[in-house]
PyMOL Python script that loads the backbone (N, CA, C, O; Angstrom):
from pymol import cmd

cmd.read_pdbstr("""\
ATOM      1  N   MET A   1       4.981  55.006 -18.094  1.00  0.00           N
ATOM      2  CA  MET A   1       4.546  55.239 -19.077  1.00  0.00           C
ATOM      3  C   MET A   1       4.915  55.709 -20.617  1.00  0.00           C
ATOM      4  O   MET A   1       5.586  56.737 -20.524  1.00  0.00           O
ATOM      5  N   THR A   2       4.724  55.334 -22.014  1.00  0.00           N
ATOM      6  CA  THR A   2       5.446  55.576 -22.984  1.00  0.00           C
ATOM      7  C   THR A   2       4.466  56.102 -23.787  1.00  0.00           C
ATOM      8  O   THR A   2       3.362  55.572 -23.908  1.00  0.00           O
ATOM      9  N   VAL A   3       4.943  57.543 -24.582  1.00  0.00           N
ATOM     10  CA  VAL A   3       3.999  58.411 -25.589  1.00  0.00           C
ATOM     11  C   VAL A   3       4.909  58.174 -26.667  1.00  0.00           C
ATOM     12  O   VAL A   3       6.120  58.395 -26.630  1.00  0.00           O
ATOM     13  N   HIS A   4       3.951  57.495 -28.078  1.00  0.00           N
ATOM     14  CA  HIS A   4       4.732  57.520 -29.179  1.00  0.00           C
ATOM     15  C   HIS A   4       3.702  58.395 -30.366  1.00  0.00           C
ATOM     16  O   HIS A   4       2.475  58.345 -30.445  1.00  0.00           O
ATOM     17  N   PHE A   5       4.682  59.201 -31.238  1.00  0.00           N
ATOM     18  CA  PHE A   5       4.020  60.088 -31.995  1.00  0.00           C
ATOM     19  C   PHE A   5       4.099  58.991 -33.304  1.00  0.00           C
ATOM     20  O   PHE A   5       5.061  58.223 -33.290  1.00  0.00           O
ATOM     21  N   ILE A   6       3.129  58.886 -34.433  1.00  0.00           N
ATOM     22  CA  ILE A   6       3.030  58.044 -35.124  1.00  0.00           C
ATOM     23  C   ILE A   6       2.868  58.578 -36.469  1.00  0.00           C
ATOM     24  O   ILE A   6       2.245  59.627 -36.306  1.00  0.00           O
ATOM     25  N   THR A   7       3.116  58.404 -37.822  1.00  0.00           N
ATOM     26  CA  THR A   7       2.731  58.829 -38.673  1.00  0.00           C
ATOM     27  C   THR A   7       3.017  57.690 -39.622  1.00  0.00           C
ATOM     28  O   THR A   7       3.497  56.587 -39.358  1.00  0.00           O
ATOM     29  N   GLU A   8       2.521  58.311 -41.084  1.00  0.00           N
ATOM     30  CA  GLU A   8       2.582  56.969 -42.132  1.00  0.00           C
ATOM     31  C   GLU A   8       3.884  56.407 -41.737  1.00  0.00           C
ATOM     32  O   GLU A   8       3.963  55.311 -41.182  1.00  0.00           O
ATOM     33  N   GLN A   9       4.827  57.082 -41.992  1.00  0.00           N
ATOM     34  CA  GLN A   9       6.085  56.182 -41.962  1.00  0.00           C
ATOM     35  C   GLN A   9       6.519  55.456 -40.848  1.00  0.00           C
ATOM     36  O   GLN A   9       7.562  54.802 -40.880  1.00  0.00           O
ATOM     37  N   GLY A  10       5.532  55.548 -39.507  1.00  0.00           N
ATOM     38  CA  GLY A  10       5.969  54.802 -38.437  1.00  0.00           C
ATOM     39  C   GLY A  10       6.370  55.835 -37.074  1.00  0.00           C
ATOM     40  O   GLY A  10       6.158  57.047 -37.060  1.00  0.00           O
ATOM     41  N   ILE A  11       6.820  55.264 -36.264  1.00  0.00           N
ATOM     42  CA  ILE A  11       7.261  56.131 -34.970  1.00  0.00           C
ATOM     43  C   ILE A  11       8.077  57.219 -35.231  1.00  0.00           C
ATOM     44  O   ILE A  11       9.088  56.713 -35.718  1.00  0.00           O
ATOM     45  N   VAL A  12       8.197  58.180 -35.198  1.00  0.00           N
ATOM     46  CA  VAL A  12       8.709  59.670 -35.431  1.00  0.00           C
ATOM     47  C   VAL A  12       9.322  60.000 -34.150  1.00  0.00           C
ATOM     48  O   VAL A  12      10.481  60.399 -34.030  1.00  0.00           O
ATOM     49  N   SER A  13       8.583  59.837 -33.300  1.00  0.00           N
ATOM     50  CA  SER A  13       9.373  60.362 -31.633  1.00  0.00           C
ATOM     51  C   SER A  13       8.466  59.504 -30.209  1.00  0.00           C
ATOM     52  O   SER A  13       7.285  59.207 -30.030  1.00  0.00           O
ATOM     53  N   SER A  14       9.453  59.369 -29.578  1.00  0.00           N
ATOM     54  CA  SER A  14       9.019  58.736 -28.264  1.00  0.00           C
ATOM     55  C   SER A  14       9.232  59.540 -26.968  1.00  0.00           C
ATOM     56  O   SER A  14      10.368  59.875 -26.632  1.00  0.00           O
ATOM     57  N   ASP A  15       8.586  59.725 -26.535  1.00  0.00           N
ATOM     58  CA  ASP A  15       8.613  59.682 -24.724  1.00  0.00           C
ATOM     59  C   ASP A  15       8.607  58.508 -23.613  1.00  0.00           C
ATOM     60  O   ASP A  15       7.892  57.506 -23.645  1.00  0.00           O
ATOM     61  N   GLU A  16       9.470  58.814 -22.716  1.00  0.00           N
ATOM     62  CA  GLU A  16       9.039  57.405 -21.558  1.00  0.00           C
ATOM     63  C   GLU A  16       9.101  58.414 -20.182  1.00  0.00           C
ATOM     64  O   GLU A  16      10.123  58.947 -19.752  1.00  0.00           O
ATOM     65  N   ILE A  17       7.605  58.541 -19.557  1.00  0.00           N
ATOM     66  CA  ILE A  17       7.682  59.130 -18.518  1.00  0.00           C
ATOM     67  C   ILE A  17       7.655  58.251 -17.285  1.00  0.00           C
ATOM     68  O   ILE A  17       7.071  57.193 -17.516  1.00  0.00           O
ATOM     69  N   ARG A  18       8.017  58.341 -16.297  1.00  0.00           N
ATOM     70  CA  ARG A  18       8.250  57.661 -14.854  1.00  0.00           C
ATOM     71  C   ARG A  18       7.588  58.378 -13.818  1.00  0.00           C
ATOM     72  O   ARG A  18       7.406  59.575 -13.593  1.00  0.00           O
ATOM     73  N   GLY A  19       7.176  56.975 -13.065  1.00  0.00           N
ATOM     74  CA  GLY A  19       6.915  58.221 -11.376  1.00  0.00           C
ATOM     75  C   GLY A  19       5.229  57.679 -11.665  1.00  0.00           C
ATOM     76  O   GLY A  19       4.900  56.998 -12.636  1.00  0.00           O
ATOM     77  N   SER A  20       4.402  58.103 -10.708  1.00  0.00           N
ATOM     78  CA  SER A  20       3.143  57.929 -10.391  1.00  0.00           C
ATOM     79  C   SER A  20       2.518  59.443 -10.360  1.00  0.00           C
ATOM     80  O   SER A  20       3.037  60.511 -10.033  1.00  0.00           O
ATOM     81  N   PHE A  21       1.203  59.121 -10.825  1.00  0.00           N
ATOM     82  CA  PHE A  21       0.493  60.499 -11.138  1.00  0.00           C
ATOM     83  C   PHE A  21      -1.186  60.017 -10.899  1.00  0.00           C
ATOM     84  O   PHE A  21      -1.934  59.801 -11.853  1.00  0.00           O
ATOM     85  N   PRO A  22      -1.555  59.913  -9.652  1.00  0.00           N
ATOM     86  CA  PRO A  22      -2.699  59.669  -9.214  1.00  0.00           C
ATOM     87  C   PRO A  22      -3.622  60.695  -9.932  1.00  0.00           C
ATOM     88  O   PRO A  22      -4.460  60.426 -10.793  1.00  0.00           O
ATOM     89  N   LYS A  23      -3.352  61.783  -9.481  1.00  0.00           N
ATOM     90  CA  LYS A  23      -4.317  62.869 -10.291  1.00  0.00           C
ATOM     91  C   LYS A  23      -4.610  63.151 -11.808  1.00  0.00           C
ATOM     92  O   LYS A  23      -5.655  63.495 -12.360  1.00  0.00           O
ATOM     93  N   GLY A  24      -3.028  62.828 -12.436  1.00  0.00           N
ATOM     94  CA  GLY A  24      -3.313  62.837 -13.702  1.00  0.00           C
ATOM     95  C   GLY A  24      -1.843  63.723 -14.172  1.00  0.00           C
ATOM     96  O   GLY A  24      -1.069  64.245 -13.370  1.00  0.00           O
ATOM     97  N   LEU A  25      -1.716  63.730 -15.539  1.00  0.00           N
ATOM     98  CA  LEU A  25      -0.492  64.644 -15.736  1.00  0.00           C
ATOM     99  C   LEU A  25      -0.914  65.374 -17.290  1.00  0.00           C
ATOM    100  O   LEU A  25      -1.742  64.998 -18.120  1.00  0.00           O
ATOM    101  N   THR A  26       0.031  66.585 -17.300  1.00  0.00           N
ATOM    102  CA  THR A  26       0.139  67.224 -18.376  1.00  0.00           C
ATOM    103  C   THR A  26       1.214  67.570 -18.931  1.00  0.00           C
ATOM    104  O   THR A  26       2.074  67.951 -18.137  1.00  0.00           O
ATOM    105  N   LYS A  27       1.504  67.582 -20.051  1.00  0.00           N
ATOM    106  CA  LYS A  27       3.217  67.780 -20.497  1.00  0.00           C
ATOM    107  C   LYS A  27       2.887  68.557 -22.224  1.00  0.00           C
ATOM    108  O   LYS A  27       2.163  68.068 -23.091  1.00  0.00           O
ATOM    109  N   ARG A  28       3.496  69.563 -22.292  1.00  0.00           N
ATOM    110  CA  ARG A  28       3.516  69.925 -23.674  1.00  0.00           C
ATOM    111  C   ARG A  28       4.623  69.125 -24.511  1.00  0.00           C
ATOM    112  O   ARG A  28       5.629  68.723 -23.927  1.00  0.00           O
ATOM    113  N   TYR A  29       4.453  68.911 -25.773  1.00  0.00           N
ATOM    114  CA  TYR A  29       5.311  68.526 -26.712  1.00  0.00           C
ATOM    115  C   TYR A  29       5.503  69.622 -27.610  1.00  0.00           C
ATOM    116  O   TYR A  29       4.673  70.513 -27.788  1.00  0.00           O
ATOM    117  N   ASP A  30       7.246  69.491 -28.490  1.00  0.00           N
ATOM    118  CA  ASP A  30       7.049  70.399 -29.684  1.00  0.00           C
ATOM    119  C   ASP A  30       7.042  69.046 -30.936  1.00  0.00           C
ATOM    120  O   ASP A  30       7.817  68.115 -31.156  1.00  0.00           O
ATOM    121  N   TYR A  31       5.585  69.569 -31.654  1.00  0.00           N
ATOM    122  CA  TYR A  31       5.284  68.469 -32.957  1.00  0.00           C
ATOM    123  C   TYR A  31       5.875  69.157 -34.326  1.00  0.00           C
ATOM    124  O   TYR A  31       5.626  68.749 -35.461  1.00  0.00           O
ATOM    125  N   ARG A  32       6.740  70.327 -33.985  1.00  0.00           N
ATOM    126  CA  ARG A  32       7.198  70.526 -35.384  1.00  0.00           C
ATOM    127  C   ARG A  32       8.090  69.825 -36.219  1.00  0.00           C
ATOM    128  O   ARG A  32       8.572  70.189 -37.292  1.00  0.00           O
ATOM    129  N   GLN A  33       8.275  68.621 -35.506  1.00  0.00           N
ATOM    130  CA  GLN A  33       9.451  67.982 -36.052  1.00  0.00           C
ATOM    131  C   GLN A  33       8.531  66.893 -37.207  1.00  0.00           C
ATOM    132  O   GLN A  33       8.943  66.435 -38.273  1.00  0.00           O
ATOM    133  N   ILE A  34       7.279  66.712 -36.603  1.00  0.00           N
ATOM    134  CA  ILE A  34       6.909  65.901 -37.600  1.00  0.00           C
ATOM    135  C   ILE A  34       5.894  66.694 -38.852  1.00  0.00           C
ATOM    136  O   ILE A  34       4.873  67.364 -38.697  1.00  0.00           O
ATOM    137  N   SER A  35       6.628  66.316 -40.113  1.00  0.00           N
ATOM    138  CA  SER A  35       6.244  67.100 -41.098  1.00  0.00           C
ATOM    139  C   SER A  35       4.846  66.447 -41.800  1.00  0.00           C
ATOM    140  O   SER A  35       4.292  67.070 -42.706  1.00  0.00           O
ATOM    141  N   ASP A  36       4.441  65.462 -41.436  1.00  0.00           N
ATOM    142  CA  ASP A  36       2.826  65.040 -41.659  1.00  0.00           C
ATOM    143  C   ASP A  36       1.615  65.987 -41.147  1.00  0.00           C
ATOM    144  O   ASP A  36       1.700  66.570 -40.066  1.00  0.00           O
ATOM    145  N   ASN A  37       0.732  66.077 -41.804  1.00  0.00           N
ATOM    146  CA  ASN A  37      -0.740  67.314 -41.339  1.00  0.00           C
ATOM    147  C   ASN A  37      -0.970  66.694 -40.601  1.00  0.00           C
ATOM    148  O   ASN A  37      -0.895  67.270 -39.515  1.00  0.00           O
ATOM    149  N   ASP A  38      -1.342  65.384 -40.512  1.00  0.00           N
ATOM    150  CA  ASP A  38      -2.193  64.670 -39.250  1.00  0.00           C
ATOM    151  C   ASP A  38      -1.243  63.333 -39.003  1.00  0.00           C
ATOM    152  O   ASP A  38      -0.611  62.724 -39.866  1.00  0.00           O
ATOM    153  N   PHE A  39      -1.315  63.061 -37.655  1.00  0.00           N
ATOM    154  CA  PHE A  39      -0.354  62.143 -36.681  1.00  0.00           C
ATOM    155  C   PHE A  39      -1.392  61.300 -35.747  1.00  0.00           C
ATOM    156  O   PHE A  39      -2.524  61.679 -35.446  1.00  0.00           O
ATOM    157  N   ARG A  40      -0.897  60.318 -35.428  1.00  0.00           N
ATOM    158  CA  ARG A  40      -1.285  59.812 -34.055  1.00  0.00           C
ATOM    159  C   ARG A  40      -0.752  59.904 -32.821  1.00  0.00           C
ATOM    160  O   ARG A  40       0.430  60.241 -32.752  1.00  0.00           O
ATOM    161  N   ILE A  41      -1.360  59.680 -31.813  1.00  0.00           N
ATOM    162  CA  ILE A  41      -0.465  59.861 -30.704  1.00  0.00           C
ATOM    163  C   ILE A  41      -1.012  58.494 -29.631  1.00  0.00           C
ATOM    164  O   ILE A  41      -2.033  58.465 -28.943  1.00  0.00           O
ATOM    165  N   GLU A  42      -0.251  57.734 -29.736  1.00  0.00           N
ATOM    166  CA  GLU A  42      -0.204  56.177 -28.693  1.00  0.00           C
ATOM    167  C   GLU A  42       0.535  56.903 -27.249  1.00  0.00           C
ATOM    168  O   GLU A  42       1.559  57.585 -27.210  1.00  0.00           O
ATOM    169  N   ILE A  43      -0.388  56.485 -26.084  1.00  0.00           N
ATOM    170  CA  ILE A  43       0.039  56.386 -24.505  1.00  0.00           C
ATOM    171  C   ILE A  43      -0.616  55.442 -24.192  1.00  0.00           C
ATOM    172  O   ILE A  43      -1.830  55.245 -24.238  1.00  0.00           O
ATOM    173  N   SER A  44       0.714  54.470 -23.663  1.00  0.00           N
ATOM    174  CA  SER A  44       0.372  53.228 -23.279  1.00  0.00           C
ATOM    175  C   SER A  44       1.094  52.831 -21.527  1.00  0.00           C
ATOM    176  O   SER A  44       2.283  53.020 -21.271  1.00  0.00           O
ATOM    177  N   THR A  45       0.424  52.460 -20.847  1.00  0.00           N
ATOM    178  CA  THR A  45       1.108  51.891 -19.752  1.00  0.00           C
ATOM    179  C   THR A  45       0.653  50.558 -19.798  1.00  0.00           C
ATOM    180  O   THR A  45       0.345  50.026 -20.864  1.00  0.00           O
ATOM    181  N   SER A  46       0.573  49.838 -18.429  1.00  0.00           N
ATOM    182  CA  SER A  46       0.946  48.276 -18.454  1.00  0.00           C
ATOM    183  C   SER A  46      -0.301  47.864 -18.576  1.00  0.00           C
ATOM    184  O   SER A  46      -0.557  46.852 -19.228  1.00  0.00           O
ATOM    185  N   GLN A  47      -1.301  48.630 -17.935  1.00  0.00           N
ATOM    186  CA  GLN A  47      -2.923  48.433 -17.969  1.00  0.00           C
ATOM    187  C   GLN A  47      -3.439  48.714 -19.226  1.00  0.00           C
ATOM    188  O   GLN A  47      -4.316  47.922 -19.570  1.00  0.00           O
ATOM    189  N   LEU A  48      -3.128  49.741 -20.158  1.00  0.00           N
ATOM    190  CA  LEU A  48      -3.914  50.458 -21.042  1.00  0.00           C
ATOM    191  C   LEU A  48      -3.170  51.058 -22.239  1.00  0.00           C
ATOM    192  O   LEU A  48      -2.090  51.598 -22.000  1.00  0.00           O
ATOM    193  N   SER A  49      -3.585  51.030 -23.397  1.00  0.00           N
ATOM    194  CA  SER A  49      -3.242  51.795 -24.791  1.00  0.00           C
ATOM    195  C   SER A  49      -4.404  52.354 -25.027  1.00  0.00           C
ATOM    196  O   SER A  49      -5.534  51.876 -24.927  1.00  0.00           O
ATOM    197  N   VAL A  50      -4.004  53.548 -25.392  1.00  0.00           N
ATOM    198  CA  VAL A  50      -4.970  54.945 -26.134  1.00  0.00           C
ATOM    199  C   VAL A  50      -3.945  55.177 -27.292  1.00  0.00           C
ATOM    200  O   VAL A  50      -2.714  55.215 -27.302  1.00  0.00           O
ATOM    201  N   THR A  51      -4.847  55.312 -28.216  1.00  0.00           N
ATOM    202  CA  THR A  51      -4.370  55.934 -29.470  1.00  0.00           C
ATOM    203  C   THR A  51      -5.565  57.227 -29.740  1.00  0.00           C
ATOM    204  O   THR A  51      -6.754  57.224 -29.420  1.00  0.00           O
ATOM    205  N   TYR A  52      -4.890  58.138 -30.336  1.00  0.00           N
ATOM    206  CA  TYR A  52      -5.544  59.409 -30.774  1.00  0.00           C
ATOM    207  C   TYR A  52      -5.365  59.718 -31.862  1.00  0.00           C
ATOM    208  O   TYR A  52      -4.158  59.767 -32.100  1.00  0.00           O
ATOM    209  N   HIS A  53      -6.218  60.062 -33.021  1.00  0.00           N
ATOM    210  CA  HIS A  53      -5.620  60.374 -34.170  1.00  0.00           C
ATOM    211  C   HIS A  53      -5.765  62.117 -34.131  1.00  0.00           C
ATOM    212  O   HIS A  53      -6.795  62.734 -33.864  1.00  0.00           O
ATOM    213  N   ILE A  54      -4.665  62.596 -34.417  1.00  0.00           N
ATOM    214  CA  ILE A  54      -4.598  64.439 -34.281  1.00  0.00           C
ATOM    215  C   ILE A  54      -4.721  64.374 -35.887  1.00  0.00           C
ATOM    216  O   ILE A  54      -4.306  63.544 -36.697  1.00  0.00           O
ATOM    217  N   ILE A  55      -5.643  65.881 -36.074  1.00  0.00           N
ATOM    218  CA  ILE A  55      -6.166  66.389 -36.859  1.00  0.00           C
ATOM    219  C   ILE A  55      -5.851  67.682 -36.806  1.00  0.00           C
ATOM    220  O   ILE A  55      -5.979  68.156 -35.677  1.00  0.00           O
ATOM    221  N   PRO A  56      -5.394  68.600 -37.831  1.00  0.00           N
ATOM    222  CA  PRO A  56      -5.032  70.164 -37.590  1.00  0.00           C
ATOM    223  C   PRO A  56      -6.147  70.742 -38.336  1.00  0.00           C
ATOM    224  O   PRO A  56      -6.616  70.184 -39.328  1.00  0.00           O
ATOM    225  N   SER A  57      -6.560  71.803 -37.896  1.00  0.00           N
ATOM    226  CA  SER A  57      -7.308  72.751 -38.366  1.00  0.00           C
ATOM    227  C   SER A  57      -7.149  73.437 -39.739  1.00  0.00           C
ATOM    228  O   SER A  57      -6.030  73.397 -40.250  1.00  0.00           O
ATOM    229  N   ASN A  58      -8.055  74.001 -40.328  1.00  0.00           N
ATOM    230  CA  ASN A  58      -7.778  74.691 -41.653  1.00  0.00           C
ATOM    231  C   ASN A  58      -6.572  75.790 -41.798  1.00  0.00           C
ATOM    232  O   ASN A  58      -6.010  76.234 -42.800  1.00  0.00           O
ATOM    233  N   TYR A  59      -6.442  75.989 -40.746  1.00  0.00           N
ATOM    234  CA  TYR A  59      -5.653  77.175 -40.718  1.00  0.00           C
ATOM    235  C   TYR A  59      -4.359  76.570 -40.049  1.00  0.00           C
ATOM    236  O   TYR A  59      -3.371  77.268 -40.280  1.00  0.00           O
ATOM    237  N   LEU A  60      -4.136  75.585 -39.371  1.00  0.00           N
ATOM    238  CA  LEU A  60      -2.835  74.776 -38.747  1.00  0.00           C
ATOM    239  C   LEU A  60      -2.210  75.274 -37.554  1.00  0.00           C
ATOM    240  O   LEU A  60      -1.022  75.162 -37.249  1.00  0.00           O
ATOM    241  N   LYS A  61      -3.316  75.949 -36.779  1.00  0.00           N
ATOM    242  CA  LYS A  61      -2.965  76.586 -35.633  1.00  0.00           C
ATOM    243  C   LYS A  61      -3.719  75.959 -34.490  1.00  0.00           C
ATOM    244  O   LYS A  61      -3.351  76.357 -33.385  1.00  0.00           O
ATOM    245  N   THR A  62      -4.559  75.192 -34.500  1.00  0.00           N
ATOM    246  CA  THR A  62      -5.032  74.323 -33.493  1.00  0.00           C
ATOM    247  C   THR A  62      -5.320  72.688 -34.185  1.00  0.00           C
ATOM    248  O   THR A  62      -5.524  72.418 -35.369  1.00  0.00           O
ATOM    249  N   PHE A  63      -5.261  71.844 -33.123  1.00  0.00           N
ATOM    250  CA  PHE A  63      -5.745  70.156 -33.282  1.00  0.00           C
ATOM    251  C   PHE A  63      -7.018  70.044 -32.574  1.00  0.00           C
ATOM    252  O   PHE A  63      -7.652  70.666 -31.722  1.00  0.00           O
ATOM    253  N   THR A  64      -7.165  68.593 -33.555  1.00  0.00           N
ATOM    254  CA  THR A  64      -8.573  68.387 -32.998  1.00  0.00           C
ATOM    255  C   THR A  64      -8.055  66.713 -32.768  1.00  0.00           C
ATOM    256  O   THR A  64      -7.587  66.099 -33.727  1.00  0.00           O
ATOM    257  N   PRO A  65      -8.179  66.121 -31.530  1.00  0.00           N
ATOM    258  CA  PRO A  65      -7.845  64.844 -31.211  1.00  0.00           C
ATOM    259  C   PRO A  65      -8.850  64.187 -31.359  1.00  0.00           C
ATOM    260  O   PRO A  65      -9.747  64.773 -30.753  1.00  0.00           O
ATOM    261  N   HIS A  66      -9.320  63.061 -31.946  1.00  0.00           N
ATOM    262  CA  HIS A  66     -10.308  61.959 -32.250  1.00  0.00           C
ATOM    263  C   HIS A  66      -9.615  60.710 -31.669  1.00  0.00           C
ATOM    264  O   HIS A  66      -8.672  60.125 -32.202  1.00  0.00           O
ATOM    265  N   LEU A  67     -10.257  60.355 -30.412  1.00  0.00           N
ATOM    266  CA  LEU A  67     -10.151  58.735 -29.974  1.00  0.00           C
ATOM    267  C   LEU A  67     -10.422  57.710 -31.172  1.00  0.00           C
ATOM    268  O   LEU A  67     -11.489  57.642 -31.782  1.00  0.00           O
ATOM    269  N   GLU A  68      -9.360  56.970 -31.399  1.00  0.00           N
ATOM    270  CA  GLU A  68      -8.983  56.167 -32.322  1.00  0.00           C
ATOM    271  C   GLU A  68      -9.495  54.874 -32.061  1.00  0.00           C
ATOM    272  O   GLU A  68     -10.325  54.229 -32.702  1.00  0.00           O
ATOM    273  N   LYS A  69      -8.463  54.395 -30.319  1.00  0.00           N
ATOM    274  CA  LYS A  69      -8.574  52.895 -30.030  1.00  0.00           C
ATOM    275  C   LYS A  69      -8.118  53.033 -28.837  1.00  0.00           C
ATOM    276  O   LYS A  69      -7.306  53.895 -28.502  1.00  0.00           O
ATOM    277  N   ILE A  70      -8.724  52.000 -27.949  1.00  0.00           N
ATOM    278  CA  ILE A  70      -8.308  51.804 -26.653  1.00  0.00           C
ATOM    279  C   ILE A  70      -8.417  50.437 -26.329  1.00  0.00           C
ATOM    280  O   ILE A  70      -9.415  49.750 -26.546  1.00  0.00           O
ATOM    281  N   VAL A  71      -7.177  49.989 -25.709  1.00  0.00           N
ATOM    282  CA  VAL A  71      -6.921  48.544 -25.238  1.00  0.00           C
ATOM    283  C   VAL A  71      -6.348  48.298 -24.128  1.00  0.00           C
ATOM    284  O   VAL A  71      -5.225  48.694 -23.816  1.00  0.00           O
ATOM    285  N   HIS A  72      -7.187  47.533 -23.366  1.00  0.00           N
ATOM    286  CA  HIS A  72      -7.182  47.247 -22.105  1.00  0.00           C
ATOM    287  C   HIS A  72      -6.225  46.151 -22.122  1.00  0.00           C
ATOM    288  O   HIS A  72      -6.441  45.130 -22.775  1.00  0.00           O
ATOM    289  N   ASN A  73      -5.210  46.322 -21.450  1.00  0.00           N
ATOM    290  CA  ASN A  73      -4.244  44.591 -20.952  1.00  0.00           C
ATOM    291  C   ASN A  73      -4.295  44.368 -19.579  1.00  0.00           C
ATOM    292  O   ASN A  73      -3.691  44.931 -18.666  1.00  0.00           O
ATOM    293  N   TYR A  74      -5.293  43.253 -19.568  1.00  0.00           N
ATOM    294  CA  TYR A  74      -5.432  42.358 -18.767  1.00  0.00           C
ATOM    295  C   TYR A  74      -5.012  41.072 -18.383  1.00  0.00           C
ATOM    296  O   TYR A  74      -5.391  40.147 -19.102  1.00  0.00           O
ATOM    297  N   ASP A  75      -4.157  40.752 -17.188  1.00  0.00           N
ATOM    298  CA  ASP A  75      -3.813  39.583 -16.935  1.00  0.00           C
ATOM    299  C   ASP A  75      -4.902  38.451 -17.100  1.00  0.00           C
ATOM    300  O   ASP A  75      -6.079  38.618 -16.781  1.00  0.00           O
ATOM    301  N   VAL A  76      -4.530  37.598 -17.488  1.00  0.00           N
ATOM    302  CA  VAL A  76      -5.418  36.701 -18.085  1.00  0.00           C
ATOM    303  C   VAL A  76      -4.981  35.381 -16.799  1.00  0.00           C
ATOM    304  O   VAL A  76      -3.762  35.291 -16.648  1.00  0.00           O
ATOM    305  N   LEU A  77      -5.746  34.497 -15.993  1.00  0.00           N
ATOM    306  CA  LEU A  77      -5.643  33.899 -15.091  1.00  0.00           C
ATOM    307  C   LEU A  77      -6.415  32.417 -15.756  1.00  0.00           C
ATOM    308  O   LEU A  77      -7.521  32.509 -16.288  1.00  0.00           O
ATOM    309  N   VAL A  78      -5.856  31.385 -15.675  1.00  0.00           N
ATOM    310  CA  VAL A  78      -6.423  30.453 -16.410  1.00  0.00           C
ATOM    311  C   VAL A  78      -6.025  29.246 -15.477  1.00  0.00           C
ATOM    312  O   VAL A  78      -4.910  29.173 -14.960  1.00  0.00           O
ATOM    313  N   ALA A  79      -6.931  28.384 -15.314  1.00  0.00           N
ATOM    314  CA  ALA A  79      -6.992  27.313 -14.210  1.00  0.00           C
ATOM    315  C   ALA A  79      -7.223  25.972 -14.942  1.00  0.00           C
ATOM    316  O   ALA A  79      -8.111  25.743 -15.764  1.00  0.00           O
ATOM    317  N   SER A  80      -6.143  25.015 -14.441  1.00  0.00           N
ATOM    318  CA  SER A  80      -6.771  23.525 -14.945  1.00  0.00           C
ATOM    319  C   SER A  80      -6.913  22.650 -13.867  1.00  0.00           C
ATOM    320  O   SER A  80      -6.305  22.784 -12.805  1.00  0.00           O
ATOM    321  N   ARG A  81      -7.629  21.842 -14.095  1.00  0.00           N
ATOM    322  CA  ARG A  81      -8.235  20.495 -13.521  1.00  0.00           C
ATOM    323  C   ARG A  81      -7.474  19.525 -14.109  1.00  0.00           C
ATOM    324  O   ARG A  81      -7.572  19.319 -15.319  1.00  0.00           O
ATOM    325  N   ASN A  82      -6.533  18.737 -13.233  1.00  0.00           N
ATOM    326  CA  ASN A  82      -6.267  17.439 -13.425  1.00  0.00           C
ATOM    327  C   ASN A  82      -6.914  16.151 -13.285  1.00  0.00           C
ATOM    328  O   ASN A  82      -6.308  15.121 -13.581  1.00  0.00           O
TER     329      ASN A  82
END
""", "prot")
cmd.dss("prot")
cmd.show_as("cartoon", "prot")
cmd.util.cbc("prot")
cmd.orient("prot")
């Protein structure tokens, strides 16, 4: 699994998480290195990519994630007949 932190300037930080997590995963990140007030988090696996737009509250103490995009990465099987 790959986690990217994205601003208008592009990817500013990323993390590679290895292992199997059948019940899910919780991980904290230090976002203070991101100078923009809002940013995006893209989480990608071989089957799925999810992007959240993260918007700070008025007082910059909390954030609200908005699901922006989901992409399913399915293998395509193509058959041909001769």
